[in-house]
C-alpha positions as semicolon CSV with decimal commas, in nm:
position;residue;x (nm);y (nm);z (nm)
1;X;-0,096;-0,312;-1,462
2;X;0,084;-0,003;-1,465
3;X;0,005;0,371;-1,559
4;X;0,155;0,658;-1,664
5;X;0,129;1,004;-1,741
6;X;0,327;1,306;-1,924
7;X;0,384;1,640;-1,733
8;X;0,087;1,760;-1,519
9;X;0,024;2,130;-1,337
10;X;0,131;2,152;-0,953
11;X;-0,161;2,107;-0,766
12;X;-0,192;1,973;-0,336
13;X;-0,554;1,927;-0,191
14;X;-0,605;1,793;0,137
15;X;-0,928;1,715;0,282
16;X;-1,119;1,880;0,573
17;X;-0,964;1,565;0,847
18;X;-1,211;1,315;0,979
19;X;-1,397;1,400;1,350
20;X;-1,362;1,065;1,578
21;X;-1,497;0,767;1,384
22;X;-1,630;0,487;1,581
23;X;-1,740;0,154;1,391
24;X;-1,835;-0,254;1,538
25;X;-1,582;-0,492;1,391
26;X;-1,700;-0,744;1,144
27;X;-1,714;-1,147;1,155
28;X;-1,492;-1,096;0,777
29;X;-1,306;-0,852;0,573
30;X;-1,570;-0,745;0,297
31;X;-1,728;-0,487;0,470
32;X;-1,584;-0,127;0,422
33;X;-1,699;0,215;0,633
34;X;-1,581;0,554;0,455
35;X;-1,406;0,742;0,734
36;X;-1,637;1,084;0,731
37;X;-1,443;1,393;0,588
38;X;-1,170;1,234;0,454
39;X;-1,375;1,306;0,085
40;X;-1,143;1,501;-0,164
41;X;-1,315;1,537;-0,490
42;X;-1,133;1,707;-0,829
43;X;-1,146;1,733;-1,182
44;X;-0,922;1,485;-1,386
45;X;-0,823;1,507;-1,737
46;X;-0,799;1,141;-1,903
47;X;-0,456;0,967;-1,804
48;X;-0,386;1,256;-1,574
49;X;-0,211;1,090;-1,202
50;X;-0,259;1,196;-0,870
51;X;-0,091;1,092;-0,614
52;X;-0,282;1,005;-0,270
53;X;-0,186;0,965;0,070
54;X;-0,311;0,953;0,400
55;X;-0,226;1,151;0,685
56;X;-0,309;1,151;1,076
57;X;-0,499;0,749;1,081
58;X;-0,483;0,631;1,406
59;X;-0,698;0,307;1,495
60;X;-0,786;0,118;1,812
61;X;-0,997;-0,059;2,019
62;X;-1,273;0,125;2,272
63;X;-1,321;-0,231;2,412
64;X;-1,083;-0,423;2,631
65;X;-0,933;-0,685;2,437
66;X;-0,727;-0,965;2,573
67;X;-0,468;-1,179;2,474
68;X;-0,584;-1,398;2,151
69;X;-0,836;-1,117;2,033
70;X;-0,638;-1,032;1,714
71;X;-0,826;-0,768;1,533
72;X;-0,771;-0,784;1,163
73;X;-0,771;-0,436;0,990
74;X;-0,767;-0,347;0,614
75;X;-0,733;0,040;0,535
76;X;-0,816;0,181;0,231
77;X;-0,819;0,446;-0,033
78;X;-1,085;0,401;-0,257
79;X;-1,201;0,620;-0,558
80;X;-1,529;0,631;-0,720
81;X;-1,676;0,909;-1,009
82;X;-1,828;1,197;-0,791
83;X;-2,187;1,106;-0,888
84;X;-2,084;0,816;-0,674
85;X;-2,076;0,562;-0,986
86;X;-1,821;0,272;-0,929
87;X;-1,497;0,310;-1,164
88;X;-1,512;0,026;-1,495
89;X;-1,390;-0,315;-1,362
90;X;-1,097;-0,277;-1,534
91;X;-0,998;0,039;-1,367
92;X;-0,738;0,008;-1,051
93;X;-0,976;0,225;-0,795
94;X;-0,764;0,231;-0,540
95;X;-0,488;0,054;-0,280
96;X;-0,486;-0,103;0,116
97;X;-0,257;-0,125;0,427
98;X;-0,350;-0,389;0,645
99;X;-0,284;-0,607;0,972
100;X;-0,370;-0,733;1,288
101;X;-0,379;-0,529;1,591
102;X;-0,184;-0,802;1,855
103;X;-0,374;-0,701;2,210
104;X;-0,260;-0,651;2,492
105;X;0,107;-0,597;2,391
106;X;-0,026;-0,361;2,095
107;X;-0,319;-0,142;2,166
108;X;-0,322;0,090;1,835
109;X;-0,186;0,102;1,470
110;X;-0,066;0,409;1,241
111;X;-0,177;0,318;0,908
112;X;-0,025;0,499;0,610
113;X;-0,169;0,437;0,258
114;X;0,004;0,563;-0,085
115;X;-0,094;0,506;-0,456
116;X;-0,091;0,689;-0,773
117;X;-0,442;0,714;-0,937
118;X;-0,443;0,757;-1,327
119;X;-0,825;0,897;-1,444
120;X;-0,927;0,660;-1,668
121;X;-1,177;0,952;-1,845
122;X;-1,198;1,345;-1,862
123;X;-1,400;1,388;-1,530
124;X;-1,498;1,481;-1,181
125;X;-1,404;1,222;-0,894
126;X;-1,444;1,141;-0,529
127;X;-1,185;0,962;-0,323
128;X;-1,182;0,901;0,033
129;X;-1,045;0,672;0,307
130;X;-1,264;0,350;0,406
131;X;-1,161;0,091;0,663
132;X;-1,252;-0,257;0,730
133;X;-1,193;-0,458;1,085
134;X;-1,279;-0,803;1,163
135;X;-1,206;-1,090;1,334
136;X;-1,319;-1,445;1,425
137;X;-1,395;-1,346;1,768
138;X;-1,734;-1,214;1,647
139;X;-1,987;-1,450;1,725
140;X;-2,216;-1,587;1,994
141;X;-2,340;-1,217;2,063
142;X;-2,017;-1,062;2,112
143;X;-1,944;-0,736;1,991
144;X;-1,597;-0,493;1,950
145;X;-1,573;-0,135;1,911
146;X;-1,304;0,016;1,683
147;X;-1,233;0,366;1,706
148;X;-1,024;0,598;1,432
149;X;-0,922;0,864;1,590
150;X;-1,030;1,229;1,472
151;X;-0,731;1,422;1,253
152;X;-0,667;1,125;0,933
153;X;-0,684;1,293;0,643
154;X;-0,691;1,218;0,231
155;X;-0,431;1,411;0,049
156;X;-0,349;1,491;-0,301
157;X;-0,103;1,597;-0,503
158;X;0,054;1,634;-0,846
159;X;0,439;1,604;-1,011
160;X;0,628;1,721;-1,345
161;X;0,669;1,312;-1,411
162;X;0,493;1,022;-1,233
163;X;0,430;0,646;-1,312
164;X;0,223;0,380;-1,097
165;X;0,273;-0,016;-1,076
166;X;0,099;-0,307;-0,925
167;X;0,215;-0,687;-0,912
168;X;-0,016;-0,824;-1,143
169;X;-0,293;-1,107;-1,061
170;X;-0,085;-1,436;-1,065
171;X;0,220;-1,324;-0,993
172;X;0,237;-1,371;-0,625
173;X;0,486;-1,569;-0,476
174;X;0,596;-1,751;-0,178
175;X;0,977;-1,708;-0,044
176;X;1,131;-1,995;0,193
177;X;1,280;-1,966;0,490
178;X;1,689;-1,798;0,394
179;X;1,557;-1,725;0,053
180;X;1,546;-1,376;-0,152
181;X;1,355;-1,293;-0,441
182;X;1,258;-0,957;-0,692
183;X;0,905;-0,847;-0,731
184;X;0,781;-0,514;-0,911
185;X;1,065;-0,437;-1,189
186;X;0,942;-0,145;-1,372
187;X;1,168;0,114;-1,564
188;X;1,054;0,466;-1,495
189;X;1,122;0,728;-1,721
190;X;1,184;1,082;-1,496
191;X;1,031;1,372;-1,627
192;X;1,159;1,712;-1,391
193;X;1,410;1,823;-1,293
194;X;1,391;1,782;-0,894
195;X;1,453;1,463;-0,644
196;X;1,293;1,156;-0,746
197;X;1,044;0,963;-0,496
198;X;1,023;0,558;-0,574
199;X;0,780;0,371;-0,348
200;X;0,777;0,021;-0,344
201;X;0,443;-0,128;-0,092
202;X;0,465;-0,497;-0,020
203;X;0,123;-0,688;0,111
204;X;0,261;-0,975;0,304
205;X;0,140;-1,214;0,517
206;X;0,361;-1,525;0,688
207;X;0,225;-1,849;0,577
208;X;0,099;-2,007;0,922
209;X;-0,002;-2,386;0,990
210;X;-0,272;-2,494;0,784
211;X;-0,317;-2,155;0,673
212;X;-0,572;-2,123;0,379
213;X;-0,382;-1,876;0,139
214;X;-0,027;-2,055;0,124
215;X;0,126;-2,369;0,228
216;X;0,466;-2,479;0,413
217;X;0,347;-2,363;0,735
218;X;0,507;-2,524;1,064
219;X;0,498;-2,482;1,393
220;X;0,828;-2,503;1,450
221;X;0,805;-2,095;1,393
222;X;0,586;-1,826;1,502
223;X;0,592;-1,613;1,232
224;X;0,849;-1,492;0,975
225;X;1,128;-1,196;1,002
226;X;1,152;-0,995;0,674
227;X;1,328;-0,744;0,480
228;X;1,245;-0,551;0,196
229;X;1,422;-0,251;0,015
230;X;1,450;-0,090;-0,322
231;X;1,688;-0,142;-0,599
232;X;1,698;0,130;-0,874
233;X;1,941;0,126;-1,177
234;X;1,994;0,426;-1,389
235;X;2,010;0,344;-1,723
236;X;2,104;0,538;-2,053
237;X;1,864;0,572;-2,351
238;X;2,028;0,282;-2,473
239;X;1,984;0,046;-2,217
240;X;2,331;0,060;-2,095
241;X;2,359;0,092;-1,698
242;X;2,468;0,503;-1,625
243;X;2,629;0,505;-1,282
244;X;2,584;0,275;-1,005
245;X;2,287;0,085;-0,841
246;X;2,121;0,261;-0,592
247;X;1,960;0,121;-0,295
248;X;1,713;0,215;0,000
249;X;1,837;0,117;0,351
250;X;1,633;-0,282;0,484
251;X;1,342;-0,219;0,622
252;X;1,266;-0,515;0,883
253;X;0,924;-0,664;0,973
254;X;0,824;-0,888;1,220
255;X;0,531;-1,097;1,118
256;X;0,410;-1,330;1,391
257;X;0,138;-1,568;1,343
258;X;-0,103;-1,367;1,535
259;X;-0,020;-1,024;1,332
260;X;-0,043;-1,240;1,013
261;X;-0,022;-0,993;0,734
262;X;0,215;-0,637;0,722
263;X;0,195;-0,389;0,442
264;X;0,575;-0,345;0,431
265;X;0,673;-0,013;0,328
266;X;0,951;0,118;0,128
267;X;1,075;0,451;0,026
268;X;1,390;0,568;-0,220
269;X;1,476;0,910;-0,285
270;X;1,711;1,013;-0,617
271;X;1,840;1,363;-0,635
272;X;1,901;1,491;-0,970
273;X;2,266;1,518;-1,000
274;X;2,253;1,137;-0,936
275;X;2,124;1,097;-1,270
276;X;2,131;1,365;-1,459
277;X;2,310;1,197;-1,748
278;X;2,075;0,891;-1,751
279;X;1,740;0,878;-1,923
280;X;1,582;0,585;-1,757
281;X;1,590;0,400;-1,415
282;X;1,511;-0,009;-1,403
283;X;1,347;-0,051;-1,053
284;X;1,319;-0,352;-0,846
285;X;1,185;-0,439;-0,509
286;X;1,379;-0,724;-0,319
287;X;1,238;-0,911;-0,022
288;X;1,422;-1,125;0,165
289;X;1,258;-1,407;0,436
290;X;1,533;-1,369;0,720
291;X;1,374;-1,672;0,951
292;X;1,054;-1,833;1,053
293;X;0,768;-1,995;0,785
294;X;0,738;-1,917;0,418
295;X;0,624;-1,574;0,318
296;X;0,342;-1,486;0,074
297;X;0,348;-1,190;-0,154
298;X;0,037;-1,063;-0,263
299;X;-0,066;-0,968;-0,592
300;X;-0,367;-0,802;-0,760
301;X;-0,641;-0,676;-0,648
302;X;-0,840;-0,716;-0,348
303;X;-1,209;-0,634;-0,330
304;X;-1,373;-0,312;-0,506
305;X;-1,000;-0,333;-0,721
306;X;-0,768;-0,213;-0,482
307;X;-0,393;-0,237;-0,561
308;X;-0,234;-0,525;-0,309
309;X;0,153;-0,486;-0,386
310;X;0,233;-0,183;-0,552
311;X;0,452;0,104;-0,651
312;X;0,542;0,448;-0,773
313;X;0,778;0,712;-0,911
314;X;0,752;1,056;-0,844
315;X;0,979;1,352;-1,026
316;X;0,935;1,704;-0,876
317;X;0,974;2,017;-1,116
């Protein structure tokens, strides 16, 4: 899926911020709770883009967890019409960040979700932060309470130029040990004379033995070590290389069998002086399975039309 927008009026707003919010862990991942105080409501013209990002999320278990009490967590930005009506089924309505808390060595997580929303129609919209926490330990009457600390916010801003894209359904891939691949290639045309920010965030899972989502995992490994980075090639209007390939520094991820999945976040910043003679930038995300079990790259939308592996570019005025 690809969304783009033209020149936009600069704007920046933020939610009031959440109070401390407690909620119960569920046996499955399908029940989302809205985090109070994180709602933002704004009017938007059809095709207009908004950069939405979370700040200040810190989540932990209120109850003591022992080794093996792994809690899955998915935090999301979800948008709808301000009257509570869901967006059309063909419209991307949000994005998510996900991983497990693995006790006792890990007692909290600090999620961060970032995404570009493009209004399907001229209307007023409400977007908010939501969360679902889940685990197979919720059975036989056991309960676990989680808490999002006070201060979580959803922020909205707009840029001279922006574009967003998502790894489409059916384009998910499995990367074998020692291999690497490219995903989410997109051609961006910067609009504005400021710095361009490029983001590529991948939803990754290690393929544990007998995994229900991907094959090839064996007990010889206890997870996957991975690297991710962004590559950007400036181009002329005619599609010829315009300057050298620009790369972000690799980020490293250790996704244990217990951690299971991880949103791998990547950013690249390009100053206008680096591309002043260039009309376009071809953007690609690179993912390497350094060691361990196969690595699965999620694609498409999760429940509520939320993007899994997704990216965007923003150019300042």
